[in-house]
N, C-alpha and C positions, 0 to 999 in steps of 0.2 A: 318837386320835394323829393329828397331820397328816401328809401323805404324805411329806415331806422326812424326818421323824423315823423312819417306818417304813422306808423304803429306805436309809437311812443307819445303822440300828442296827448296833452291833457284833455279830458273831457269837460265839458261846461254844460250847465243845467239848460242852456237855450238850444244848443245844436248838437247834443251827444248823438242822436240818431245818424246825422250826416257824418259825423266824424267816424263812427263805427263802420257805417257803410263805405266810406272812402278807404279805410284801411283793409277792409275785407276784400274790396275789390283789387286792390293794389296785391294782396296775397293771392288772389285768384289768377292774376296775370302772370304772376312769378310763377306759379305751379302749373301753367298750362290749362287752367280752367276757363270759364267764361264769365267775365265781369259783369254782363248784363243780367246774369242769373243770380246775382248777389244783391239783396236789397233790406233794408231795415223798415218795417211798415208798422206804425202804431195801429193796434186794433182794440178798440175799447180799452179795458183795463190792463190789457197786456201788449207786448210787442213782438211780432213775428220776425224772425231774422231768417231771410231765405239764404240757404247755404249751399244748394246743389251746384252752384257755379264755381265751388272751392275746389273741385276735382275735375279732371279732363273728362270730357263727354265719351272719349274712347281710350282706353288703356292698352299698353302693350305688356301682355303676360306670356312668359315662355315663348317670346319671338312672334306672337300672334296679335293682332289687334282686335280687341273686343269691347263692345259696348259696355260702358258702366252700368251697374244694377240699377233697377228702378227703386229709389229710396225716398223716404219722407223728405219734402225739401225744406222744411222749417224747424227751428227752435223757438220755443216760446219763452220770452224773457219776462219774467213776472214783476221784477223789481227794476226801479230806475237806477241806473249806475250812479255811484257816488261820484259827485263833480270833484274835479282835481286829479283823480287817478288815471294813470296812462291807458289808453285804449287797448294796448295789447293785454293787459290784465283780464279785461272782459273777454276778449277774444280767445285767449287760452282757456277761459272757463266755458265758453260756448262750444269750442272745438271738443273739449273733455266731455261735456255732456253728450254730445252727439256720438262720439267714439264710444263712450260707455254703452250706448244702446246698440251700436253695430257690433260689438264684441260679445254681446250677450244673446244668445239663440232665443232664450226665453222671452226676449221682446221683439223677435223678428217673426213675420208671418212665415208659414210652412212653406209657401211657394219659393222663398229665397234660399231655402236648404240646397237645392242644386246649384245656386249660385254663391256658395259661401265663399269660395275663393276670391271671386270678384268684390264681394262685400268687405272681405278683409282687406284687399288691395286699397279700397277705398278709405278705410280705417286707417291704414298705414299711411297714406297720402296726407290725410288730415293731420297725422301725429308729425309728420315730416314738417308740414307747415308750423305746427305748434313749436317744433324744435328751432325752426328758423327764428321766430319771434324770441324764443329764449335765448338764442345764440346773440342776437342783437343787444341784450342786456348786459352780457358778459364782457369782460376785459378782453382786447383782441388776442393776448396770449394765452387766455384760459382755454384748456382743451375741454371738448364736447363730442361725445360719441353718441351716434343714435342707434338703438337696438330695436329692430322690427320683427314682429313674429308673423310667419305665414307668407303668403304671396306678396311680393313687392313689384309694382308695376315699373317699367323702365323710366317712365315719366318721374316717378318718385326719386329712384336713384340719380337721375340727372339732377333734380331739384337740389337734393343735399350736396351733390358734388359741387354745383355751382356756388352754394353758400359755404363750401369749405367744411362740411360736417361728414366725418367718417361714418359709414354704414355697417352695421353689423346684422346680418341676417341670422334668424333662428327658426327653426321647425316649430310648427304648431299642429296639434292634433285636430283633426276634422270632427266636428260634433256629429252625433246621431240625428237623423231626421226628427226622432221623437223629441229633440230637445227644443224644436221650434214651436211656437204657439199657433193655435188654429184660428186665431184673431188676427185682425188687421193690426199693423204696427201703431202702437199708440203715439201720443204727443210726447215730443222730447221737451222737458221743461227745465229751465234754469231759474232757481229761486223760488220754486213753489213750496208748499207746505210739506215738512218731512213725513213720511209714513213708517210708523214702527210696527213690526209685525210680532205680535204677541199671540200666544195660544188662545184659540177660541173655543167656544163651548163645545164644538165637535171632538176637538183634540182632548179636551178634559174628560169627555164622555168615554172616548176610546181608551184613554189611560186608565180609568177606573174599571172598566169592563175586563181590561186585560189583567188588571191586578186581581180582581176577583177570581178570575178563572186559573190564576197560576197555583201550582201545587209544588212545595218544596221537595227536592229530591236530594238523595245521597249519593255521592260519588266516591269511589276509593282514592285514597291518597296516592298522588303522583310519584312514580319511581324518580323522576327527574323533574322536579318543580321549576316552574317558569320564573319565579321570584325567590329572593333570598333576604334575610334580615341583615346581611353582611354589606355594609356600605361599599358601593364601588361605582366607578365611571360607567356612564351609559355608553354601550357599544352597540349600535344598531345593525341588524341583520342587513347582508348585501345580496343574498342569493333570492331566487325566485321559486319558493317551494310550491309543489302541486297538492300536498297534503299540509293542513293548517287549520287553526282556529282564529276566526277574525272577531274582534270584540269591540264595544264601545261603552263607554262610562257616562251617565249623565251625574253632575255633581254640583253641589251649591258652592260658590265661592264668594265669600264676603270679607268683612272686617274682622278684628280679633274676636268680637263678641259673637259673631255668626260662625265663622271658621269655615274650613274646607272639608267636605264630607261627601260620599257617594250616595245618590239617591236612587239609582237604577243601574243594574249592569244587563247587558245583552251580549250574546256571543252565538255564533254559527260553527259547527264543524264541517269542514270541507274535505272530501277525498277526490281527487284528480277532477276537480270542477264541479263535483256533485254535492249538495247540501245533504248532510247525513245526520245532522243534530242540531238541536236549537236549546239555549239556555236563556232565561229571562227572569230576574228577581227584582222586586223593590226593596230598599233598604231603610229601616228606621233611622230617625234623627238620633244621633249621639246625645247623651245627657248634657244638659246645660248649654246646648247650641241651638241656634235658631235658623230657619231657613231663609235664604236671602230671598228678597221681594222679587228681584229681577229673574233669578232661577225659577221661581214659580211661574212667572209670566211667560218665560220662554219654553218650559217643558210641560205645564199644565199640572205638575206634581205639586200637591200641597202637604201640609203637616199631618192632616187628618188622614189621607190617603196612605201616606208613607207609614205612618204608625199603627194603623189599622191592619194594612195588609203586607207590610214589608217584613223582612227578616231582620234579626239582630246583625249589626255589621260584621262581627267575626263569623257568624254562621254564613252569611251571604258570601263573604270572601272566600271561606273555606269550600263551599259548594263551587263557586266559580273556579277556584284553581283545581278542584277535582275534575270538573268538566273540561277545562283545558288540557289536563294530564300531562303528557311529554311533548305536546304540539309546539311548534313554532307559532308565534302571534303575530297577527296582522292588525294593524290600527291605523287610524288616520290623524295626522298632526299630534303625535303621542306626547312629543317632548314636553310641552308646556302645559298639557292638559291631563290625560289619564294617567300617565307615568308620574306626573307631580302630585296628584291627589294621593295615588297609593303610597307615595313616598311620605307625604305628609300625615295621612291619616293612619296608616299601618306600618310605616317604617319599611317599606318593601322596596327592593331594587330588582330590575329584571336582570336575569342571568345574560351573560355576553353574547350577543348575536342570536337571541331568541325573539326578538321584536322587530319586525319590518314596518317602516312607516311608509304606507302607500300614498300619502301626500307627497313626501319626497321623491318616491319613484315617479309619480306622475310629474312633477316639476322636472326631473332629469330626462324624461321622455319627451319633453315639449310641452308646453302648457296648453291646456284646453281653452277654448275661448272664454273670455271673462277674467283671465289672469291679468294682474296679480291678485285681484280681490276674490278668489275662488274659495268658497266654503264647501262643506259636505252637502249644505242644502242647495248649493248650486249644482254640484255634480249629480244630486238626485234628479234634478231637473234634466241635465244634459243626458243622463243616462235612460230618460223615459219613465223613471220610477215614480215620479211625484203624483201623477194621476190615479195610481194603483195602490199606494202605500200609505200606511197609518205614519205616525212620528213617535219617536222613543228610541232607547238605546238598541233594541234588537234591531230595529228597521235602520238605524244609522249603520249598524254593523252590516245589514245587507247592502247598504250602499257602498260601503267600503269593499266588500266582497265583489260587487258588480264593477266597481272602477278597477280593481286589480284584474278581474277577468277581462275588461276591456283592453287594459294595457298588454295583456298576455295575447291578444288576439283572439279570444274566446267570449265575446260578449254574450251576456245572459239576455233571455226573453223576460222583460220585466213582469208581466202578469204571471206567468210561469213560475218564477222566482218567489213572489210574494205568496202565490197558493202554496207552494211548497214549504215556506216558513209556517204557515198556518198549520199545515199537515204535521209538521214536526213538533209544533207547539202541543198538538191534540193528542199526539202519540203517546 
């Protein structure tokens, strides 16, 4: 039976494990793997899918034959696949779940940090097999290009060439060793219960303590303000400043009754890579508006805290702009977030080329592992800040600063950077 018929065979309630195993073994053979190391094994309430045979035991990287890294061999399949669906739909989900773990250092043990190139090569090989399955579903004249980031094994390139799939190679940043977990690799689960990461009691206590300790300060009005009331198109900065203010806004975004409004502002002033100033304030809820429930769960900021310890919106904004002064601003993914809420709440527009989006800069430099689903919280982990840092606008600003410093080849020491922020707040 040809490969297309094997990987698109409909599943039945009686023998779906055999159908999935047969299709996976066919893909293993196609990609130079070992089909005897591919199996579908019912174990209690779940099904273990052994996948290590999907990639070659030895990979050719930069002309050298190297052993594939030691990785967890299974994916846990919690739900019985729906009868009638083609087997390749399940296979593509299995591969996606495995690749999502391989490309996230926070889910990989520290001993794999030295083998990151080989780990990435395995992930790329799996994505190539996924692309082959996708190619078989398309019309013959439909064009499909495969873009792979980081090291690509010669076996992967050969697989794609044989399938008639053009390969585009892209660079990828190497993660810091701090990004990897000290734990052993956890189970890779497909179809398990979803986990929602809401702010816990510790984060709420930290936000309250920070709010109580803050003292409002006055700053002189900027000679060349970073924002204007004059409506204008957004023109982001393209240079790489050494002196700047990096900022982050927490805000509530809800429906028409709730509105969009800022709840916390954090900013750090940087001079030639050194942190020299810190700004943090909470902001009262505007009259007749209500705090979005999801925002409360994510940030641990509730109405009681904001209205008791926060500044009035106009006062908080004036203090922030005074702190920024004439600096260029750095933010993270600012277009649809921070700049949008400033425009909606205060009708403010950034001056042309005064704001640099570090998220866009990181993307242009080549994505960190985890792309394209990278968020500021992911970068916090990759940069080694997660274990030593609280959460909030000020510390998100520090993450943005650390990411920018990493991209400039001047990575910060996580614990030292957090301690410096604490000193600046107390000064």
